Rosetta silent file (secondary structure, phi, psi, omega in degrees, C-alpha in Angstrom):
SEQUENCE: MFIVIAVLMLCPAPAIAANIFKRFLGDQYGYVYVWSTTFLFINSSINPLLYLAKNSELRNALKSIMCF
SCORE:     score description
SCORE:     0.000 S_00000001
   1 L     0.000  -30.035  179.057    0.000    0.000    0.000 S_00000001
   2 H   -61.062  -39.486 -179.613    2.940    2.298    0.628 S_00000001
   3 H   -63.559  -42.984  179.900    3.950    2.097   -3.044 S_00000001
   4 H   -62.532  -45.113  179.985    0.465    3.069   -4.190 S_00000001
   5 H   -66.439  -39.277  178.955    0.355    6.041   -1.826 S_00000001
   6 H   -62.840  -43.265  178.796    3.879    7.115   -2.807 S_00000001
   7 H   -65.677  -40.952  179.039    2.980    7.076   -6.511 S_00000001
   8 H   -62.126  -30.631 -179.378   -0.258    8.950   -5.800 S_00000001
   9 H   -88.684  -32.626 -176.225    1.719   11.671   -4.014 S_00000001
  10 H   -78.219  -33.364 -177.062    4.749   11.868   -6.317 S_00000001
  11 L   -67.780  -43.021  178.301    2.940   12.141   -9.645 S_00000001
  12 L   -81.623   -8.287 -177.042    0.954   15.326   -8.866 S_00000001
  13 H   -58.400  -43.792  178.624    3.857   16.931   -6.961 S_00000001
  14 H   -63.514  -35.786  178.852    5.476   18.590  -10.042 S_00000001
  15 H   -67.157  -40.896  178.505    2.137   20.119  -11.094 S_00000001
  16 H   -65.569  -43.775  179.107    1.561   21.500   -7.609 S_00000001
  17 H   -64.195  -38.785  179.096    5.111   22.884   -7.462 S_00000001
  18 H   -64.008  -39.907  178.461    4.728   24.453  -10.914 S_00000001
  19 H   -69.046  -34.768  178.438    1.545   26.216   -9.823 S_00000001
  20 H   -67.971  -42.473 -176.102    3.177   27.468   -6.622 S_00000001
  21 L   -98.306   23.934 -178.601    6.235   28.823   -8.460 S_00000001
  22 H   -55.300  -42.998 -177.943    4.321   30.095  -11.502 S_00000001
  23 H   -65.113  -37.594 -176.767    5.433   33.666  -10.907 S_00000001
  24 H   -79.311  -24.324 -178.072    9.110   32.717  -10.625 S_00000001
  25 H   -77.226  -27.181  177.348    9.148   30.475  -13.693 S_00000001
  26 H    61.046 -124.167 -177.733    8.070   33.229  -16.064 S_00000001
  27 H   -69.525  -24.438 -178.881    8.208   32.124  -19.702 S_00000001
  28 H   -75.073   -8.602 -176.686    9.336   28.611  -18.741 S_00000001
  29 H   -59.829  -38.629 -179.290    6.021   27.976  -16.971 S_00000001
  30 H   -59.861  -43.978  179.818    4.380   26.687  -20.160 S_00000001
  31 H   -68.679  -43.904  179.986    7.001   23.984  -20.641 S_00000001
  32 H   -64.414  -39.628 -179.211    7.040   23.019  -16.975 S_00000001
  33 H   -63.739  -43.071  179.639    3.259   22.909  -16.870 S_00000001
  34 H   -62.485  -46.291 -179.101    3.047   20.552  -19.857 S_00000001
  35 H   -68.460  -37.394 -178.445    5.603   18.150  -18.398 S_00000001
  36 H   -71.619  -35.460  177.586    4.124   18.275  -14.912 S_00000001
  37 H   -74.020  -22.017  174.603    0.595   17.553  -16.118 S_00000001
  38 H   -62.869  -35.762  177.241    1.963   14.631  -18.128 S_00000001
  39 H   -63.476  -30.604  176.817    2.853   13.017  -14.801 S_00000001
  40 H   -65.479  -39.870  177.110   -0.807   13.237  -13.821 S_00000001
  41 H   -70.621  -36.320  176.281   -1.746   11.174  -16.877 S_00000001
  42 H   -62.728  -39.212  177.577    1.076    8.733  -16.184 S_00000001
  43 H   -58.606  -43.021  179.422   -0.326    8.347  -12.674 S_00000001
  44 H   -66.034  -27.485  178.261   -3.690    7.360  -14.126 S_00000001
  45 H   -80.785  -32.935 -176.526   -1.951    4.758  -16.265 S_00000001
  46 H   -79.382  -34.724 -174.775    0.162    3.340  -13.448 S_00000001
  47 H   -54.140  -50.222  179.604   -2.597    3.018  -10.821 S_00000001
  48 H   -60.611  -35.235  178.849   -4.465    0.051  -12.362 S_00000001
  49 H   -68.174  -38.810  177.586   -1.186   -1.813  -12.806 S_00000001
  50 H   -65.659  -44.853  179.364   -0.197   -1.195   -9.183 S_00000001
  51 H   -64.109  -38.584  178.846   -3.563   -2.331   -7.883 S_00000001
  52 H   -65.756  -38.459 -179.963   -3.415   -5.413  -10.090 S_00000001
  53 H   -71.394  -31.485 -174.821    0.070   -6.251   -8.839 S_00000001
  54 H   -92.146  -26.061 -172.342   -0.850   -5.795   -5.176 S_00000001
  55 L  -106.323  110.986 -177.606   -4.341   -7.299   -4.971 S_00000001
  56 H   -70.163  -33.755  177.370   -4.524  -11.071   -5.425 S_00000001
  57 H   -62.840  -40.916  178.814   -8.349  -11.087   -5.550 S_00000001
  58 H   -65.850  -40.145  176.612   -8.261   -8.618   -8.416 S_00000001
  59 H   -61.691  -44.862 -179.142   -5.663  -10.738  -10.237 S_00000001
  60 H   -65.717  -38.299  178.553   -7.770  -13.861   -9.850 S_00000001
  61 H   -66.359  -40.440  178.590  -10.895  -12.057  -11.075 S_00000001
  62 H   -65.915  -40.189  177.331   -9.016  -10.764  -14.118 S_00000001
  63 H   -62.333  -40.357 -179.587   -7.661  -14.255  -14.848 S_00000001
  64 H   -69.117  -30.548  177.562  -11.171  -15.713  -14.677 S_00000001
  65 H   -74.337  -41.980 -175.830  -12.469  -13.081  -17.078 S_00000001
  66 H   -74.855  -32.596 -179.427   -9.592  -13.464  -19.532 S_00000001
  67 L  -102.640   95.172 -176.728   -9.576  -17.306  -19.499 S_00000001
  68 L   -55.328    0.000    0.000  -13.074  -18.301  -20.516 S_00000001
């Protein structure tokens, strides 16, 4: 569970930091914002894989669905 929580906190951290330091970043804010929001989408992609790796009931349910 620690890994899931760590990923949930680390992925949005660059976006939050970019918004806090928006004034100091100036023209570079656009580039930083694009890269930091990309981590939010990566987080959405990683979460199902983490839950699948950690939860044996979920793995067994997926196996039963995939193997008719």
